[in-house]
N, C-alpha and C positions, 0 to 999 in steps of 0.2 A: 504493500499498501504505500502510496507516494502521492505528495505535495510536488508537481511540475513547477508552476509556475506561479508566483504572488506579486502583483504589482498593483496598487492603489491608493488613494489616501481623497478625502473631500476635497483637494486640491490637483489630483490629476485632472487631465484632458487625453486619454488613449484614443488612437485611430490605427489607421491600416498598417504602420510600419511597426506598432506594438505588436500588433496581432502574427503580423509575418515573423518578428523575432520567437514571440511566445510558441507558434505553432513549428518553427522550425525546428525550435529546440525539443519538442515532443517528439515530433515524427524521428530526429536523431538518435534520441532515448529507446523508441521502441525500431530501431535499426533501418528505417526508411521503410516501413512495410506495404506489402504489395497490393490488398485490398482492404480499401476503407470504405467506410461507411461515415453519412453526417446524418444528426437527427436535431436540425435546427426546430424552432418555434416556425408557426404560420406568422401569416401577416399581421393579425392582429396584437403580437409581442412584438412589432416590426422597431420600436425605439430600444428594442434590446442589442441590437446591432448585429444580429446573429446573421442577418444576410451578407455584411459586410465580411461576415469569419467566414462563413462557407464559402463567398468567393475566393479570399487567401488561400482556404486549404486546396481548393482545386486550381488554385495558381501554382503553387508546392507541390502537389502530388500528380499533376496530370492526370491523366487514365487510370490512375491508380483510386481517383477517388471513382467508385464504380455506382455507389448509391447516394441518395438524397432524399430523407423522407422527412418531411414536415410532421412535427409532433400534434396531430390536429384532434388529439382525443374524439369527443364527438360533433366538431368542428365539420363543415363541409369542404369538400376540399377547393384548392386555391384555384382559382380562374387566373386567366394570362393575364390580364392585369393588374391581380394580386402578385402572382409571380416574378410580372417584370419591376415591380415599386419593391419588393422586397429582396430580390435574388439577382437582379440585374439581366447580361447576359450568360448567367449559367447556362449550360445545354439543359433544354426540357429534357431530354432524353435520359437524364439521371433521375429526374424526379418520381419517388414511388408515391401512392398513394395510401394511407393507410386506412382501412375499413376496419371500424372498431366491433363491428358485429360478425365480422367473419375472417379477419385475419388474422387472429390470434390464438396463442394456446397459453394455456394454464399450468404454470412451472411447479407449483404448488401453494397452500395454505398457510399462513400465519396462523397459529392456534390460536383457538377463544379463549385460554387463558390468558394469553398476552395480549391481545386485543381489548380484553375486560380491563384489566389491569391499567392498560394505557388509555382509556375511555372514562376512569374511575365509575367502572360498572355500568355505564351507561349504556353502552352496545359490544354483545357478546358471541355475536358470531365470527367465527374463523373467517378471515381476507384471505380471498383469491387474489394469489400473484399474478398477472397475465400480460405477456407482452407480445408486440407482432414477431411472427414466426421469421420475419427478415432478419431481425436484430439477434434470434437464440440459433436458425438455421444457415445463416448468410454464409458463412467461411468467412466473416471478414477478418484481418489481423488487426484492429482497430476501429472501434467505432468512438467517433467525436460527439457526444450529446452536449449540444448546443444551447445557452440561455441565459437568463437574465434571473438574478435574484432580487425581488423586491416584495414588498407587504403583500399578501395574497388571503381572500376570503375563506378556502377550503386549507391550505395548508402552510397558514402561517408567514411563512416566507416561502415563494416559488422557486421552482427548479428542483435541480440534485434529482433525487429517485424519481420526482415527481412527473420529470420529461419523458420519463423510461414507463413506469409502470400506469401515467396516466396518460401522457400524451399518446404513447402507443399500447395503449393496454386495451384490454375486452367490456363490455356492457356488464358485467357482474362488480369487475374490479373498479370500476369508477363509481358502479351505482351505491356500492356500500362505502365506498371512500369517501363519496362526500356525505351522504348520507348519515353516517355517523359522526362526520367533521359537524354538520350543520347540526347534530341535535346536541352535541358538546357544547356549541355554541362560538358563532364567528366571531365575535366581539371578544372573547376568551383567547383566540386563535392567530388574530390578525397580527403582523409585523413582529410574530414571537417564530425563532428556530426551532425551540423545544416546545412539542404539543403534539397532544395523541396519534396525530394521522402522519407526522411526520417519523414521531417512532416506530408506527407500524409499515409505513413503506421502508424506511430503513433497514427494519428488521426483514422485510421481504430481500432485501437487496441482501444483506448477510447472506440470507440462506440460499439463494436462487441466481443471483447475479453473477456471483464471485470466480467463476470460472469464464466468463465473457468479456473482453479485451476493452470496455467501457471505461473511456477519459471523459470526465465532465469538463468543460467549456464555460465558465460562467462569467456574466458580466455583471457590473452594478452600475447602474444611469441615474443619473440626477435629471431631473428639469429644470434647467434657469431660465431665467425671464430674458435674458438677451440672446445666448447661444442655441437654446432649445436643450433637448435630450445631450447630454455632454456621458460620455464612457469615464467613470470616475475609476475603475477597477476590472480588474482581469488575473481571475483565479484558477488555475487547472491542477488537476488530480484525481484521483481515482478512490478517496474514501471518505468519510464523513468531515473532516478539517477542513477540506476546500469549502466546503458549503458551509459550515460556522465562519470561516474567514471572511467569507462574501457577504455571509448575513450581518456579523459587526459594520461591515462599511456601509450596507442598504441601512439599517437600522440609525446612521447617523447621517444620510444625506437622502432617505425616503419617508422618515416618519415626521411629520409637523406637530409641534403641540401648541393649542391658542388657549390664550389665558381667558378668553372669554369666548362661550357657546353661540355662535351664528344663529339668530332667531331666520335669517333667510341665506341659504346658500345656495351659489348659480357653478354648477356646473358645464362644460361646454366638450360635445363628445365629436370629434374628429369624424364626419362621414366616410373617409377611407377604411377606416378602422372599424366602426361601430355601426352595424347595419340591422342587428335585432338587439333586443332586450336580455337577451341569451349571454350577450358580452358588454351591452350598453349598462347594464346594471351595475355595473364597478362605480357607476357615480354614486350608486346608493352604498355598498359596501364599502368604498373606501373614506367616505366622508361621516358617516352614521355616528360615528362616535365625535364626533364634532357639534352635531346639528342639536341645538337648545331644545329641549321640552317643549312640545307644542309648535315648534317651527317649522321652517318650511323649506325643501329642496328643489329647486328649480333645475330640470335636467334638459338642455338644450340639445337636441341631438337629432339633425335633419337628415342623417342618411339612416335612420331606424325606420324599417318597414314591415317588420316580422317580432315576433315573438322568441320562437323557436329556431336553431339550426335545419332541424329536419319538421316535416309533416308533420307527424305523428307529437312532435315534441309540442310544435306549434298549438296544436291541437289541445294538449294535457294543460298547459300554459292558461288556455281562454278557458277552458271547463274549469279550471279549480282556482285561477286567480293567486295573487301573492297574498294570500292570508296569513293570520299569525300563527308561531308554531305550534300550539295546541289544535287549530283547527286543520292544519295541513299533515300532523300527526294523526287526528281521526280519520280525515280521507284517507291516507296511507291503509289505518287498518279496515274503511269501509268500501274500499275501490281496490279491483283486481285491477286495472288500468294503469294507475299511479302506484301502486305495491309492485308493480314490475316495471319500472322506472322511478327508481329511488335517486337518481340523479337530477330529475326534473323537480322532485319533492325538495330537494336539499337547494334545488334553484330557488323555491318559490320561498321557501325558509330564508334565504337570503335576500332576497329583493322584496321581503316584510318590512312594514314601518314597526311593526308590533305594537300599531296606534299608540305610539311615540311623538312622531312629529308625520307631516304630510306630505307625499311627493308630487310635485306638477310637470307632468312629464310633455317633451314639446318634441313631438316625431316629425319626420319628413315623408312618413308614409302610412301611418296609420290614424284611422280615424276615430273622432272624440268617442264613438260609441264603444269603440275596441279597448281604447285606454281604461275609460272608466269601468268595462266589464271586468276587468284583473285589479281593478281596485286603488289605480291611482286617478291624479287630476290630471286633465288636459290644458294643455296651453298649446298658442301659436308659435312655433319656433321663429319666424320672423319677426313677429311682435316683440317677443323674449331679448331678441338680438338687438334689436333697436332700442325698446325698455333698459338695457342693462348694458349698452354701448361694450358688446364683446369685442369688436374688434381693437379696441382702444385698450384693452386692459392685461395686468400683469395678475398674477396668482398675489391676494389678498384683500383688503377692507378697502370696499369703494362706497359710492352712493348711487342711486338711479336715476334717471331722468326724474322721477316723480318725489326722489329725497329718501327712497328706501336705502338702509344701509344694508350692505351684504356682504359677504365673505365669497371668493372668483378663485375656480381652480379650474385651470384650461386641462392640465392631461391628468386623468382621477388614474389612469392606468400605472403613473410612475410614484404614487406613494399612499399614504395612509395619514389622515387630518383627524386630530384628537383634541376635545376638549379636555384641559388639565384636570378638570373635576371630576371626569366621567368616571366611575366605577373601575372600569377595564383598562383605562389608560396606563400607560407606564414610562 
């Protein structure tokens, strides 16, 4: 087990030349492997700069880079526009599409005693460790799992073993992982490297991934007011220490603590990345610990035109809506369609306000009746952009045209916002 490369601080600004040096060092360590696979995230994690790292890997390896599989999880396959924006001129012949319902195998189970202990007795089923067969049976000499460590609603801090077990995992493993985490409570997890689901996934890696040549290439990215996303850290290794090192830096540059809880919070959702509430609800996850009791969250999302990534998921969100945790738990008990899609149930829990604040969703492609049907209030995105002067703003406190004081977040996917007085703030 080795930590191959560590570089970063809140002052660093890393780029292509840094990636080239780091990957060259790793490839030399592995004796210039003949068959290499890259597992980057998809376009919804474009800020990770994993696309640039993948292109550098191609530059260094040439034809020895044989497979590039975006870690889609349950997301739809990337279209040409998304591939171009993420990977540039990377040959499309290298792209492999992960299909979470058909392309996986179960390597084994993390036993129920371990799961129960990790979740403090909240969940006690064994967890299936599932990955794409191309990873387990592709015959690669090296597998580069690329991604960003950043606060996350399901896993506390994103990436590392999640990129393999969820990004290239199967329906059962994804369902159970997301649901057990939701029941434990996203506000108890977000921004923390050590949490129940992370322990379970890391245990799965110890048991079932130890014979695979997986090396994790992890970035830490800060959203800056002037330069946009800036890569502050690059960490490469094949054991838990690489994740925890990256997580320490992410806690510094991606977690924001407010002295006052905003009565109104306004979040911009880039239409290039956020096209469904399935991903767009990061606006809710990442700001929920900051919003005042009885407050309002305005989500300006001109690209959002659907709820779910797939038709069956979209239908379940429409049917059950973003209700409170007890209501969703009861719906799971009473309805087989939701019980057989636990990741959807988890998503509904994560997207609930728990009746503590309200959401005014301003989508570009969903009608008022559709938004209200799932439990949110509706707003016109053009009117909201005008009222809050979105194009003029940097993150922080502002005043709207009508005199309303609000806190603005331009890129919720790159952070976690907390009111210092929130019971789960840290």
